[in-house]
N, C-alpha and C positions, 0 to 999 in steps of 0.2 A: 684502832684505826686502820684505813683500808690499803689493798696491797697492789699494788700497780710494777709492772710489767716495762721498763728502761732499757736507753741506750747513753750508753756513758759516753758524752762527747767533748769532753776536758778534765783536767783538773787545775781545780782552783787552787789560787793564793793561798795559803794554811792547810794546801792534799784533801782536801774533799773534792771525791768527782762530783761533775756535773751535768747533769740529762737535763731535755726537759718533756714536761705535759704539757699539752694546750699551749704551748707559746711562755709556760713559765719556769725557771730553775728550777729545779729538787738536785741538793748535795746531798750526797751520798759519801761518809767516810769509806776508807780500805777499799776503794774500789780505783782503775784506770780504764784510760779512755779506749775506746774500743769494744767496752764490756757489755756487756749484755745481760741485767740481774733483775728478780723481779724483790721489791724494796717493799718495807713498811714505811709509810709517810706517819712521823711521829710528830709533826708541826711543820703548821701550815700557817703563814700570811701571804697579805694581798700579791706581795710581789714575789715571793719564794716560798719554798718547802724545805721542809727536811726530811731524809727516810734513813733507814737501816738497812743494811741486805738480807732478805733471807734467802735467796738465795741464786748462787752463783748459777746461770743460764750458760753463758759462752763464756770462758777466759782469755784472756789478752794471754798470746808465748810469750810475754816478759814478766808476766807473773811468779813469783818465786814463792818459798817456805818460808813466813821470820823466822829465822834464827833465835827471836828470843819468847821467852813463855809469859812475860809478859803484854807481848806488842797486843795490844785493840784493847787493852783495862787500861795502861799507863799512857799518860798522857805525854808523855814525853817524844816521843817517835811516830811520824806519821804516815813515813815509805818502805817497811821494812818489806811488804809484798812486791818492793816492785827492782827490778831489775836494775845495779846501779848506773850502768850506763843509759836504761830510760827515764832514771832519775836527773842527769844531768838535763837530759833532753827537756824535762815539764820545768822546770824550773829556770832554764833558759829562753822559755818560749814566755812563761809566766813576770819574765823581769819585761818582754818585750811587751808583750799586753798590758800591765801595769803601767807603764809609762806613757804608753798609749790612751788608754781611760782614763788615767789621772791628768799627766802633765801632758795630755794634748800633744805628744811629740812623736812625729810622723816621720817614717824613712832612720830612723835609730840605729847608727852604725855602729851593730853587734858583735863581738870579737864572740868566740867562742868560747863555752865555760871552760873556767880551769878545775879539775878534778881535785879530791884529797886525797892525797896518797894512801891514808888507809879510809878503807869502807865503815870498819869497824872501831872500837878498842883507840879509838884519836882523842879522845876528852883528856885535858891535864887535871880539870876538877869538875866537882859536881855540888850540889846542892841537894841533901838530902831533908827529911823533915822528921820530928817524932813526935808521936802523940798516942798517949794510952800501952806504954811498949809496943807499939808499929815505929818500924822503924823504913822510908822507904820516897816514893813521888807518890804526888796528889794522881789519880785517876781519872782520866779522860773526863773532859766536863765537868768537874767534879772537884769538890775540895775536900772530900775524903780518902785517906790514904790508901797506897796498897801497900803489902812489904815487898823488899827488895833484898832480894840476897845475892843479888851480882849484876851489873852494867850491862850488858856487851859494847856498847860506846865510849862506854871511860877506859882510859888505859889502866894495864894490871896493877901499876902502883896505887892507882886510885881503891877500886876492887879491893884490893886488902887494906886502905885506910877503911871502907866499907864491912869489913870483917872484924875489923877489931873493935869499931863502935858498937858492932851488934853484939859481940860478947859483952857489952858492961850494960847496967842498968844505965839509962840516963835521961835524961831530965825530957819534957817534952821542949820542942823549940827548931832551929835550924839548923844543919850543921855543916857547914863546906868541905869536903874531901881533897885533898890536894896530893899531888905524884909526886910535888917536891916541894917542899921549905923554900918559902920567896918571900920578897915585901907585900905586903896590902896595898900595891897598886893595879892597876889596870892591864890584863893583857890578853891577848887572844888566847882561847880554851885548845884550840887546835895548833898545836905547835906548827906540824906540816905544810898546810895551809894556811894558816898566818907567814910562815917563811916563803911560800905560791906569792901572797897578797905582797909583801915586803920589794922581793925581785921581781914581781911586774912593775911599780913603781919606778925602782930603780932602771928599768928596760926602757920605758915610755920618757924618761928624764934625761934632758940633750946633758952634756957635759958644759963646763967653764962660764958658768952662769951666775949673776955676784947674788942674787940673793932669795933662799926658802924662809919663808915663814910657813910653821906647822904649828896649826891650829889644832887643838885637846891632843897635843904632843904626848900626854904621858910620861914615859922614863925615857924617850927619843926615839922609838921603836923606827922611823921613819928617820928621821934628822939623822942618827947616828949612819945609818944605811948610806945617806945622801951626801953629806959633807964634803966629799973628793970633788963633786960637781960644781960645789957654791965655794965662794968667794968669803960668804959666813952662813948661819943660819940661823934664825930664832925658832924658840918650841916656846909656847903658848899654851897654860893647863890652870884650870881652878885649883889642880889638887898639890896642895903645896908639897903633903909626901909622893907624890909622884915626881916632881922639879927637883926635888934635894933629890932624888935616885941616878936624874940624868946628869945635874951636874958633876954626878961623881965620872969623874977621869972624862972629863970635858975638855976638847981642845981650845984652845984660844979663838977657833974661828966659831963656835957656839956660846950662844947667849939663850937660858932659858927663865922663862915669865913666868911667877908664881900670879893666876888674877881672872878678872874677867876677860872672857876669853873676846865677846864682842868689841869692848873696852879700849883694850891692850891690841887688837889685829888692826880696829881703826886706826890707835897713836902711830904703829909702826908703818903699817900704809902711808900714811899722810908726810912723812917724812920724806919716802921713796923716791926713785926714777920708777911706774908703775910698769913702765916697759921692757925692765929688766928684773920683773921678780917673778917665782912661782910662789903656788899657795897652796896648798896641802889640809883640809876640814876633813876632821876624822869625830863626828858628832855622835852622840848615843841616838837611840832609835827615833828618838823626836822629834830629828835632823835638827838643822838648822833655823834659828831664832829668826823673826819676821825683820828686827832688826838687823842682824848680821847679815842675812842675805843683803838689805837695803846697803849696808856698808861692802859688801861685793862689789855688789853694782856699780855705787857711783866712785867707789875707789879701786876700781876694776885692776888685779895684776894678771901679766901678760899670758898665765899658765894658772890653771887652776883644777885640780886636784879633790874630787871630791868621794870620800870612802864610806860607804851607807849598807847599813846591817838593817837595811828598811826599806826594802825600792819601792814601797808608795811616799814615804816621804819623802823623798829619793827625785822622785817622780814630780812633787808638788815644789819643790827646788828648783830644777830645771829648768821647771818652766818658767820661774822668776827669771832667773839667769841669763835665760837666753835672751834677755835684753840687749844685754854686753858680751854675750860670749857663746862661741859654735861651739857644736858638741863635738866633738873629735871620735871619740871612742865610748865605748862600755863595754867593760866584763865583767861577767858574772864569774862568782867563785863558791865554791860548795867548802863553806866554811864547817856545816854541821850536816854529815851525810846520816841519813836515814830521817831526819827532822822536817819541817818546813820554811825552815829558815832560811835566806837565801843573802852571801854579801856578794856588794857590787864594786867597782869605781870605774867613775865615768872622767874622762878625760877631756877638758876643755882648754879651746884659746880665743883669747880676747880679742873682736871685733873691731876694727878698727871703723 
C-alpha cells in the first residue's frame, strides 16, 4: 500500500481524523485536527480511503500520552491521546456537524458541552468477554479478544470484580461486572454525568405544570426528580421490571405503565389538554420509530425533551419533529470520556 503525507482537518464522529487527498476524504485513527502525518493507505474506495499512521510529522499541542497500555489495540477508547478539554470541543463540533449534515438543521442553538466529573474511573459497569482462557475486550476493528487486567475508565470496584473473575477458570461467554449490586434494569454507566443530565432536565423544566409524560422512563430516573414540578407524572416503558421498580415508593402523583411506548404515549396524549403537557423521550440508539415520530407531531405536547445517545438518529428525528416544534436548545454531555460516544439533550417547544 502507498504512503502519503496528509494534514488532519477534523475529527469525524466515531473518532477518526479526517484528511483529504485530491479531494477524497481519508480517515486516520488516533490523529488530531491540525496534525501533519505520514500515513499508509490500508483501504481505498471510490468516495473515501482509510489509513494508519506511519509517522507523526507535526504533533498537536493538545496531544497527550495515553495512560492505558491497551490504548490503540483495544476497541473501547478512541481519544486517550487527546487532552480532555479538546475532547469536549471535538464532540461538541461533531454534534453540530451531524445535525447539519443529516438533519439539515442550520443555526442550531447549541449550549456548552457538559463535561463528565471524572475523565477516568467513571464506569460503574463493563461487559468483558471470555474465550479460550482470554478475558478482556474486543480488539479494534476485530472480533478477536485482547487480554485486559485493568480498565482505566472503569471504577475501582469494577476492576476488583475483573480481578476476581480473572482468578477463576471461567467458561467462554460474556460477563457484566458491576460496581454495586442493583436491579437488572437500564441505568446510565456514568453516575456523575447521569446526575448532570438529570439536573439539566430539572433546570430546563418550568414549575407548576399539569402533566409530565416520560416515555422510556425506566425506573423513573427523570420522573422522580421532576414530580414536584407537575400536578401528576406518567412513566411508560416496555420493561415491566423497570416499571415495577418505579412503582416502589411512588407517590400518588405518579403513574407507571408497562407496555408499548408508541401505543401508550398516543393513548395518554389523546386524553389530555396538550397545551399543558411536557414529554420526555429517551429512546435507545435507534432513536424514535417512524410511528412514534408521527404520534408526537400529530399530538404535539407543549414541550418536548429528547435525550439521545446517538446524534445521527437524533438529527434524523429532529428533522421530522420540526414540522410542529421549534428547537430551543441542544446540549451535548460527555457521558463516556475517552470514547467516541456522545449524549445529547434537545429541548423543543410546540409552535402555534
